[in-house]
C-alpha positions in Angstrom: 0.0 0.0 0.0 1.5 3.3 -1.1 2.0 6.1 1.4 2.3 9.9 0.9 4.3 12.5 2.9 4.2 16.3 2.7 7.7 16.2 1.2 6.7 13.8 -1.5 3.6 15.9 -2.2 5.8 19.0 -2.6 8.1 17.1 -4.9 5.2 16.2 -7.1 4.1 19.8 -7.5 5.6 22.5 -9.7 7.4 25.5 -8.0 4.6 27.8 -9.3 2.0 25.7 -7.8 3.9 25.5 -4.6 4.2 29.2 -4.5 0.6 29.7 -5.2 -0.3 27.1 -2.6 2.0 28.8 -0.1 0.4 32.2 -1.0 -3.0 30.8 -0.5 -2.1 29.3 2.9 -0.6 32.7 3.9 -3.7 34.5 2.6 -6.0 32.2 4.6 -3.8 32.5 7.7 -3.8 36.3 7.3 -7.5 36.3 6.7 -8.0 34.2 9.8 -5.8 36.6 11.8 -7.7 39.5 10.4 -11.0 38.0 11.4 -9.7 37.3 14.9 -8.2 40.8 15.3 -11.4 42.4 14.1 -13.5 40.4 16.6 -11.1 41.3 19.4 -11.2 45.0 18.4 -15.0 44.8 18.4 -15.0 43.3 21.8 -12.6 45.9 23.1 -14.7 48.7 21.7 -17.8 47.2 23.3 -16.0 46.8 26.7 -14.8 50.4 26.4 -18.3 51.7 25.5 -19.7 49.8 28.5 -17.1 51.2 30.8 -17.9 54.7 29.6 -21.6 54.2 30.1 -20.9 53.0 33.7 -18.7 56.0 34.3 -21.4 58.3 33.0 -23.9 56.5 35.3 -21.8 57.2 38.3 -21.5 60.9 37.4 -25.3 61.1 37.1 -25.8 59.6 40.6 -23.3 62.0 42.1 -24.9 65.0 40.4 -28.4 63.9 41.5 -27.3 63.6 45.2 -26.0 67.2 45.1 -29.2 68.4 43.5 -31.3 66.5 46.0 -29.4 68.0 48.9 -29.8 71.5 47.4 -33.5 71.0 47.0 -33.9 70.0 50.6 -31.9 73.0 51.7 -33.9 75.4 49.6 -37.2 73.8 51.0 -36.1 74.2 54.6 -34.9 77.8 54.0 -38.2 78.7 52.4 -40.1 77.1 55.4 -38.0 79.2 57.7 -39.0 82.3 56.0 -42.6 81.2 55.8 -43.0 80.6 59.6 -41.4 84.0 60.2 -43.3 86.2 57.8 -46.4 84.0 57.1 -46.3 84.8 53.4 -48.3 82.2 51.5 -46.1 82.6 48.4 -43.0 81.7 50.5 -45.0 78.6 51.8 -45.7 77.6 48.2 -42.0 77.8 47.5 -41.4 75.4 50.4 -43.9 72.9 49.1 -42.6 73.1 45.5 -39.0 72.6 46.6 -40.0 69.7 48.8 -41.9 68.0 45.9 -38.9 68.6 43.6 -36.7 66.9 46.2 -39.0 63.9 46.5 -39.0 63.6 42.6 -35.2 63.7 42.6 -35.3 61.0 45.3 -37.4 58.7 43.1 -35.0 59.3 40.2 -32.1 58.4 42.5 -33.9 55.2 43.4 -34.2 54.3 39.7 -30.5 55.1 39.0 -29.1 52.9 41.7 -30.7 49.9 40.1 -29.4 46.6 41.3 -26.6 48.1 43.4 -27.5 46.5 46.8 -25.4 48.8 49.0 -26.8 51.9 47.2 -30.4 50.6 47.3 -30.1 50.1 51.1 -28.9 53.7 51.5 -31.7 55.0 49.3 -34.2 53.2 51.4 -32.7 54.7 54.5 -32.8 58.1 52.8 -36.5 57.7 51.9 -37.3 56.8 55.5 -35.3 59.8 56.8 -37.0 62.1 54.3 -40.5 60.8 55.4 -39.6 61.6 59.1 -38.2 65.0 58.1 -41.4 65.7 56.1 -43.4 65.0 59.3 -41.2 67.3 61.4 -41.4 70.2 58.8 -45.1 69.6 58.1 -45.8 70.3 61.8 -44.3 73.7 61.6 -45.9 74.4 58.2 -49.3 73.3 59.5 -49.2 75.8 62.4 -48.0 78.5 60.0 -50.9 77.7 57.6 -53.5 78.3 60.4 -51.7 81.5 61.5 -50.1 80.1 64.7 -46.7 81.7 64.0 -45.6 81.3 67.7 -46.1 77.5 67.5 -44.8 77.3 63.9 -41.6 79.0 64.9 -41.2 76.7 67.9 -41.8 73.6 65.8 -39.4 74.8 63.1 -36.7 75.5 65.7 -37.3 72.0 67.2 -37.1 70.5 63.6 -33.8 72.3 63.1 -32.4 70.4 66.1 -33.6 67.1 64.8 -30.9 64.4 64.2 -32.6 63.6 60.9 -30.8 66.7 59.3 -27.4 65.3 59.9 -28.6 61.8 59.1 -29.9 62.9 55.6 -26.6 64.7 54.8 -24.6 61.7 56.0 -26.7 59.3 53.9 -26.4 61.5 50.8 -22.6 61.8 51.3 -22.4 57.9 51.7 -24.2 57.5 48.4 -21.9 60.0 46.7 -18.9 58.3 48.3 -19.9 54.9 47.0 -20.3 56.3 43.5 -16.9 58.0 43.7 -15.3 54.7 44.6 -17.1 53.0 41.7 -16.1 55.9 39.4 -12.4 55.2 40.2 -12.8 51.5 39.4 -14.8 52.3 36.2 -12.3 55.0 35.1 -9.5 52.4 35.5 -11.5 49.9 33.5 -12.1 52.5 30.8 -8.4 53.2 30.6 -7.5 49.5 30.3 -10.2 49.0 27.7 -8.8 51.9 25.7 -5.2 50.6 26.0 -6.4 47.2 24.8 -8.3 48.7 21.9 -5.1 50.6 20.9 -3.1 47.4 21.1 -5.5 45.6 18.9 -5.5 48.6 16.5 -1.7 48.4 16.3 -1.9 44.7 15.6 -4.5 45.4 13.0 -2.1 47.8 11.3 0.7 45.3 11.3 -1.6 42.8 9.8 -2.5 45.3 7.1 1.2 45.6 6.3 1.4 41.8 5.9 -1.6 41.9 3.7 0.0 44.6 1.6 3.0 42.3 1.1 0.7 39.5 0.0 -1.0 41.9 -2.4 2.0 41.5 -4.7 1.0 37.9 -5.1 -2.7 38.3 -4.8 -4.1 41.6 -6.0 -7.5 41.1 -4.7 -6.0 40.3 -1.3 -4.1 43.5 -1.4 -7.2 45.5 -2.3 -9.1 43.8 0.6 -6.3 44.6 3.0 -6.2 48.2 1.8 -10.0 48.5 2.4 -9.6 47.0 5.8 -6.9 49.4 6.7 -9.0 52.4 5.5 -11.9 51.1 7.6 -9.6 50.8 10.7 -8.3 54.3 10.2 -11.9 55.6 10.0 -12.7 53.8 13.3 -9.6 55.2 15.0 -10.5 58.7 13.9 -14.1 58.2 15.2 -12.8 56.9 18.5 -10.5 59.9 18.7 -13.3 62.3 18.1 -15.5 60.4 20.6 -12.7 60.6 23.2 -12.3 64.3 22.7 -16.1 64.8 23.1 -16.0 62.7 26.3 -13.2 64.8 27.7 -15.1 68.0 27.0 -18.3 66.5 28.6 -16.3 65.5 31.7 -14.8 68.9 32.0 -18.2 70.6 31.6 -19.8 68.3 34.2 -16.9 69.0 36.6 -17.5 72.7 36.2 -21.2 72.3 36.9 -20.5 70.2 40.0 -18.0 72.9 41.2 -20.6 75.6 40.7 -23.3 73.5 42.4 -21.0 73.0 45.4 -20.3 76.7 45.6 -24.1 77.4 45.6 -24.7 74.8 48.3 -22.0 76.4 50.5 -23.5 79.8 50.0 -27.1 78.6 50.7 -25.8 76.8 53.9 -24.2 79.9 55.2 -27.4 81.9 54.4 -29.5 79.3 56.3 -27.3 79.4 59.3 -27.6 83.2 59.5 -31.4 83.0 59.0 -31.7 80.4 61.8 -29.6 82.6 64.1 -31.7 85.6 63.4 -34.9 83.6 63.8 -33.8 82.2 67.2 -32.9 85.7 68.4 -36.2 87.1 67.2 -38.1 84.3 68.9 -36.2 84.8 72.1 -36.7 88.5 72.3 -40.4 88.2 71.4 -41.0 85.6 74.1 -39.0 87.6 76.7 -40.8 90.8 75.9 -44.3 89.3 76.0 -43.6 87.4 79.2 -41.9 90.3 80.9 -44.7 92.8 80.0 -47.5 90.5 81.1 -45.8 89.6 84.4 -44.8 93.2 85.2 -48.3 94.5 84.5 -50.1 92.0 86.7 -47.6 92.0 89.5 -47.5 95.8 89.6 -51.3 95.8 90.0 -51.2 93.2 92.8 -48.2 94.8 94.6 -50.0 98.1 94.5 -52.9 96.5 96.4 -50.5 94.8 98.8 -48.2 97.8 99.4 -51.1 100.2 99.6 -53.1 98.1 102.0 -50.1 97.5 104.3 -49.2 101.1 104.3 -52.7 102.2 105.2 -53.0 99.5 107.8 -49.8 100.7 109.4 -51.2 104.2 109.5 -54.6 103.1 110.9 -53.6 100.3 113.2 -53.0 102.5 116.3 -56.0 104.9 115.9 -58.6 102.9 113.9 -58.0 99.1 114.2 -61.2 98.3 112.4 -60.1 100.2 109.3 -56.7 98.6 109.5 -58.3 95.2 109.3 -60.1 96.2 106.1 -56.8 97.3 104.6 -55.1 94.1 105.8 -57.8 92.0 104.1 -57.3 93.9 100.9 -53.5 93.3 101.1 -54.2 89.6 101.8 -56.4 89.4 98.7 -53.7 91.0 96.5 -51.1 88.6 97.9 -53.5 85.6 97.2 -53.9 86.9 93.6 -50.1 87.2 93.2 -49.7 83.6 94.5 -52.3 82.4 92.1 -50.5 84.1 89.2 -47.2 82.6 90.3 -48.8 79.1 90.3 -50.2 79.7 86.8 -46.8 80.8 85.6 -45.2 77.7 87.0 -47.9 75.5 85.5 -47.5 77.2 82.2 -43.7 76.8 82.3 -44.2 73.2 83.4 -41.9 74.0 86.4 -44.6 73.1 88.9 -44.8 69.3 89.0 -48.0 67.5 88.7 -49.0 65.1 91.5 -51.1 62.6 89.6 -53.3 60.0 91.2 -56.2 57.8 90.2 -59.2 60.1 90.0 -62.9 59.5 89.3 -63.7 62.7 87.3 -67.5 62.1 87.6 -67.1 62.1 91.4 -64.8 65.1 91.4 -67.2 67.2 89.2 -70.2 66.2 91.2 -68.5 67.3 94.4 -67.8 70.8 93.0 -71.5 71.9 93.0 -71.2 73.9 96.2 -67.9 75.5 95.1 -69.3 76.4 91.6 -72.5 77.9 93.1 -70.5 80.0 95.5 -68.0 81.1 92.8 -70.4 81.8 89.9 -73.3 83.4 91.8 -77.1 82.9 91.7 -77.6 84.3 88.2 -75.7 81.4 86.5 -77.6 78.1 86.3 -75.2 75.2 86.5 -76.3 71.8 85.1 -74.0 68.8 85.7 -74.3 65.5 83.9 -72.1 62.7 85.0 -74.3 59.7 84.2 -72.2 58.5 81.3 -68.9 58.6 83.1 -67.5 55.6 85.0 -63.8 55.4 84.0 -61.0 56.7 86.2 -58.2 58.9 84.9 -54.6 59.5 86.0 -54.3 63.2 86.8 -53.5 65.8 89.5 -56.9 66.2 91.1 -56.1 69.8 92.4 -55.0 70.9 88.9 -58.1 69.3 87.3 -60.4 71.0 89.8 -58.7 74.4 89.1 -59.0 73.8 85.4 -62.7 73.2 85.6 -63.2 76.1 87.9 -61.2 78.3 85.6 -63.4 77.3 82.6 -66.5 78.0 84.6 -65.3 81.5 85.6 -64.4 82.2 82.0 -67.9 81.0 80.9 -69.5 83.3 83.6 -67.6 86.3 82.2 -68.6 85.4 78.6 -72.3 85.3 79.8 -71.8 88.6 81.6 -72.8 86.9 84.9 -76.1 85.4 83.8 -76.9 82.3 81.8 -76.8 78.5 81.7 -73.6 76.5 82.3 -73.5 72.8 81.3 -70.8 70.6 82.6 -70.8 67.0 81.3 -68.5 64.1 81.9 -68.7 61.1 79.6 -66.7 58.0 78.7 -65.9 57.9 75.0 -63.8 55.9 72.6 -62.1 57.9 69.8 -61.6 56.0 66.6 -59.2 56.7 63.8 -60.5 59.5 61.6 -62.8 60.9 64.3 -63.9 64.5 63.6 -62.5 65.5 67.0 -59.0 65.0 65.6 -57.8 63.3 68.8 -55.4 60.4 69.0 -57.4 57.1 68.9 -58.1 55.5 72.3 -60.3 55.5 75.4 -60.9 59.0 77.0 -63.0 60.6 79.7 -64.3 63.8 78.1 -65.1 66.8 80.4 -67.1 69.5 78.5 -67.9 73.0 79.8 -70.5 74.7 77.6 -71.9 78.2 78.1 -74.6 80.4 76.4 -72.3 83.4 76.2 -71.0 85.7 73.4 -68.8 83.0 71.8 -65.4 83.6 70.1 -64.6 84.8 66.6 -62.3 82.8 64.4 -59.5 85.3 65.1 -59.9 85.1 68.9 -60.3 81.3 68.7 -57.0 81.0 66.8 -55.2 82.8 69.7 -57.2 81.4 72.6 -54.3 79.3 74.1 -51.6 82.0 73.7 -50.1 83.1 77.0 -51.2 86.6 78.2 -53.8 86.9 75.4 -57.2 88.0 76.8 -60.2 89.8 75.6 -61.2 90.9 79.1 -60.7 94.5 80.2 -57.5 95.6 81.8 -57.2 94.2 85.4 -59.9 91.6 84.8 -57.7 88.7 83.5 -54.1 87.7 83.1 -54.4 85.7 79.9 -52.9 82.6 81.5 -56.1 80.6 82.2 -56.6 78.7 78.9 -52.8 78.4 78.4 -52.5 76.9 81.9 -55.3 74.4 81.1 -53.8 73.5 77.8 -50.4 72.8 79.5 -52.0 70.7 82.3 -54.0 68.6 79.8 -51.0 68.0 77.6 -48.8 67.1 80.6 -51.6 64.6 81.5 -51.2 63.1 77.9 -54.6 64.4 76.9 -55.9 67.0 74.4 -58.2 70.1 74.3 -60.8 71.0 71.7 -62.8 74.2 71.4 -66.1 74.7 69.6 -67.4 78.3 69.5 -69.7 80.5 67.4 -70.3 84.2 67.9 -73.6 84.8 69.7 -74.3 81.1 70.4 -71.7 80.3 73.1 -68.6 78.2 73.6 -67.9 74.5 74.4 -64.4 73.5 75.7 -63.8 69.8 75.9 -60.9 68.2 77.9 -59.9 64.7 76.6 -58.1 62.8 79.4 -56.9 59.2 78.8 -58.6 56.4 80.6 -56.7 54.9 83.6 -57.0 51.1 83.7 -56.3 50.9 87.5 -58.7 51.5 90.4 -59.4 55.0 91.7 -59.2 55.7 95.4 -62.5 56.0 97.3 -61.6 59.4 98.9 -61.0 62.4 96.7 -59.0 65.1 98.5 -59.4 67.5 95.6 -63.0 68.2 96.5 -62.6 68.0 100.3 -63.8 70.9 102.4 -60.7 73.1 102.7 -62.2 75.4 105.3 -62.6 72.7 108.0 -60.3 72.9 111.0 -58.0 69.8 111.1 -58.8 67.8 114.1 -55.4 66.6 115.2 -53.7 66.9 118.6 -50.4 68.5 119.4 -47.7 66.9 117.3 -43.9 66.8 117.5 -42.8 68.4 114.2 -39.3 68.8 112.7 -39.2 71.9 110.4 -36.5 71.9 107.7 -36.2 75.3 105.9 -33.1 77.1 104.8 -34.7 80.6 104.5 -34.6 82.2 108.1 -37.7 84.4 107.5 -39.8 81.6 106.0 -38.6 79.3 108.8 -39.6 81.8 111.5 -43.0 82.4 109.9 -43.7 78.7 109.4 -42.6 77.9 113.0 -44.9 80.6 114.4 -47.8 79.2 112.4 -47.2 75.6 113.6 -46.9 76.9 117.2 -50.1 78.8 116.8 -51.8 75.5 115.8 -50.6 74.0 119.0 -47.7 71.9 117.8 -44.2 71.4 119.3 -41.7 72.5 116.7 -38.0 72.0 116.3 -36.3 73.7 113.3 -33.1 73.3 111.3 -31.8 74.7 108.0 -30.5 71.7 106.0 -31.2 68.0 105.4 -27.9 67.0 107.0 -28.9 68.8 110.3 -32.3 67.2 110.2 -30.8 63.7 109.9 -28.5 64.5 112.8 -31.4 65.7 115.0 -33.4 62.5 114.2 -30.4 60.3 115.1 -30.3 62.0 118.5 -34.0 62.0 119.2 -36.3 60.1 116.7 -39.5 61.0 118.6 -41.0 63.0 115.7 -44.5 62.7 114.3 -44.0 64.8 111.2 -41.1 66.1 109.1 -42.1 69.4 107.3 -39.4 70.1 104.7 -38.7 72.5 101.9 -37.9 71.1 98.5 -35.1 73.3 97.1 -32.3 73.5 99.7 -28.5 73.8 99.5 -26.8 70.4 99.6 -29.4 67.7 100.2 -32.8 68.4 98.6 -36.1 67.7 100.2 -36.9 64.5 98.2 -33.4 63.2 99.0 -33.9 63.9 102.8 -37.3 62.1 102.7 -35.7 59.1 100.9 -33.3 58.7 103.8 -36.0 59.2 106.4 -38.3 56.6 104.7 -35.6 54.0 105.0 -34.6 54.7 108.6 -37.9 56.1 110.1 -40.8 54.6 108.1 -43.4 55.7 110.7 -42.7 59.5 110.4 -45.2 61.5 108.3 -43.9 63.8 105.6 -45.1 67.2 104.3 -43.4 68.9 101.4 -43.5 72.8 101.3 -42.4 74.3 98.0 -42.7 77.5 96.0 -40.7 76.3 92.9 -39.5 72.7 92.5 -37.4 73.3 89.4 -34.9 70.4 88.9 -35.0 69.2 92.5 -37.4 66.4 91.7 -40.0 65.0 89.5 -43.6 64.2 90.2 -42.8 60.6 91.1 -40.7 61.9 94.0 -43.8 63.3 95.7 -46.1 60.3 95.0 -47.8 59.3 98.3 -46.9 62.5 100.2 -48.7 65.7 100.9 -47.4 68.9 99.1 -48.2 72.4 100.4 -47.4 75.2 97.9 -46.0 78.6 99.1 -47.4 81.1 100.0 -50.0 79.6 102.4 -52.2 80.6 105.3 -52.2 79.1 108.8 -55.5 77.4 108.0 -54.0 75.8 104.8 -50.9 74.8 106.9 -53.1 73.1 109.4 -55.1 71.3 106.8 -51.9 70.1 105.1 -50.5 68.8 108.4 -53.7 66.9 109.0 -53.7 65.3 105.5 -50.0 64.4 105.9 -50.7 62.6 109.2 -53.7 60.8 107.5 -51.4 59.7 104.6 -48.9 58.2 107.0 -48.3 54.5 106.5 -50.2 54.4 103.1 -48.1 53.1 100.1 -47.7 55.5 97.2 -49.8 55.0 94.1 -48.2 54.8 90.6 -49.8 54.8 87.2 -50.4 51.5 85.6 -48.9 50.7 82.3 
C-alpha cells in the first residue's frame, strides 16, 4: 500500500503551484488573523463603551445627590422664611421645593438599580425624608393656620432634629460609594482603551502583511487596503469620541463645582437665618412674658403695698379700718400667689402630683364650690351619668382647670346664663372629627350660652397673656395653663365656638386602667379645721424668714416644733431624738434636697409622716418623688398649713400610688 508524505507531495508539484499554494495558505492565515483581530477589536470597543456608560452613570448619581441636597436645603430655607413672615407665596416655594426633592429621590432610586449597597442607602434616605417631612409639616401646619408662635417653635425644634445630619450623611455615603465606583470604572475605561489601541496596532501590522501578500494576490491587497482604511476611520471616530467625552467630563466637573459653591452659600445663608430667627423668637418671648408679668404683678403689689401702708397708719387709731386694709392686702397677695402658680404650671416647672381620680365624682363634688363662685344668676347643670372610667391626673389641677373654665364662661355670659358641665366615657376611633389620637378617654365638657369667640380670637385662645377681658380683669394665662396641664396629662383640648351662640371647651383625658381611690382630697372641704392633737414636728427650711413664719404658724396651731436649715442637720437631729411625728421640709435647699432627705427618712424612720412645702420645684425632683406625700405650695395661710398637716398625718403608712402601664 503506497504512502504519501508532505515532502513527497511538494516534490510532485511544480514550483509555481507550490508558491501559489503557499500564498493561498498565507492568505488564509492572514485572513484568519484579520477576522480574529477584528473580533477582538469589536469586543474591546464594546467593553470600552460599556465602561464609559458605567462611568457616566456614576456621574449622574453624584450630580443627582447634590441636586437633592440643594432642593432639601432650599425647601427648609423657604419654610424658615414662611414661619417667620407668614407669606403664602413663600410657603408655596417650600412645598414646591419639597416635591422637587421627592421627585429627585425617586430618580435616584431608579438610577441605583441593582446596586445592593446603594439601594439600602436610598431606602434609608427615603425613611429619613419621610420623618423629616413630618417634622417640617408640623411647623408648616401651624403657619398655615396663623399660629406663628407654635410654627416657629416647631421649626426650631425641627432644626435640632438628628434627621438633618442623618440625611446629609446618607447623601454623602451614596456619593462616596459612587466616587469609589467611578475610580474603578475609570481604571476599567483606561485599560479598555489601551487594549483597543493594542489591537489597532496589531491590525495595522496585519495590514502591512496583507499589503506584502497583495504583490502575489491583487485582490487580497485590495481587501487589505480597504480593511486598513476602515480601521483608520474607526480610529478617527474613536479619537473624536474621546475628545467629546473629555469635553463633557470637563463641563460636568465645572457644573459640580458651581453647584457645590451654591450649596455652600445657601448653607451659610440658612445658618444666618436660623440665628436671626432664634434671636427674634427669644426677644419676642421675653418681651411678651416680661410685659405680662410686670403689668399683673404691679397691680397686685399696688394692692399689697397700699393696703399694708394704710394698715400701718390706721392700726393705732382705727383698728377696724386697719383690718379692712389688711384684708385687701391679703387678697392682693393671694392673687399674686395664684398668678405665680399659673406661671409655674404654664412653664411646666410646677410638678403634677397625679393619682387615680374619678372625674365624675370630682365634678359632682364641685357643686357647692361652683355655686359659691359663679353666683345665683348662673344656672349650673352637671351631667355625669355617662362617666364611670377613672383617669390618672392631678386632682387639684383638674379642679382648678374646671373652675377656671366655669369662671371664663360666667364672664362670657356677663354673669347670667346657663352653664352645662358634662362628663362622659368615649372611645375615639381613627379619623374621628375631634382629631384626637385614637383611644379611650374621659371627656369633660364645659358649655356656656355666652357671646362666643370669633375665628380670630379662637386661633389665639391658648396663647399666653392673650385675653379679651378689660385691663385688670384677667391675666391671659387661664386657657394656656389648662392647655399645658392637659398636655402634661397626655390628653388634648378641643374648642367649639360660634359668635352669639356660646362656647364649648372639651378636655380629653386618657382612661386609667387601674382602680381609683375612694376618697378624693381635691373636693374635700378646705375650710374645715384639722382635728389633730399636738404633734412633734421637725421643720427643715433654709430661709430664716420663712422658717420663722412657718414655725410661728405651727406653734399657733398648738404643735411642738424643732427647726433646722438643712437636710444634714435634720438627719443629725433625728439620730439624737427620733420621737418626731411629722417632718415638714422645703424642696429646694443647698446640699441635700427635700426628696433626698425624705428618701433617707423613709428607709430609717418609716413611721414618720412627711409634708413637702415648696414654691418652685425646678430640677430638685420629678412628680414621682412626691407620690404618696402631701405637698403644700407657698405662700400659704395658717389654715392651709393646718389642713396640710392633718392630711399628711392621714397619709402616714399608706403606700404611694403609681400609674399602671
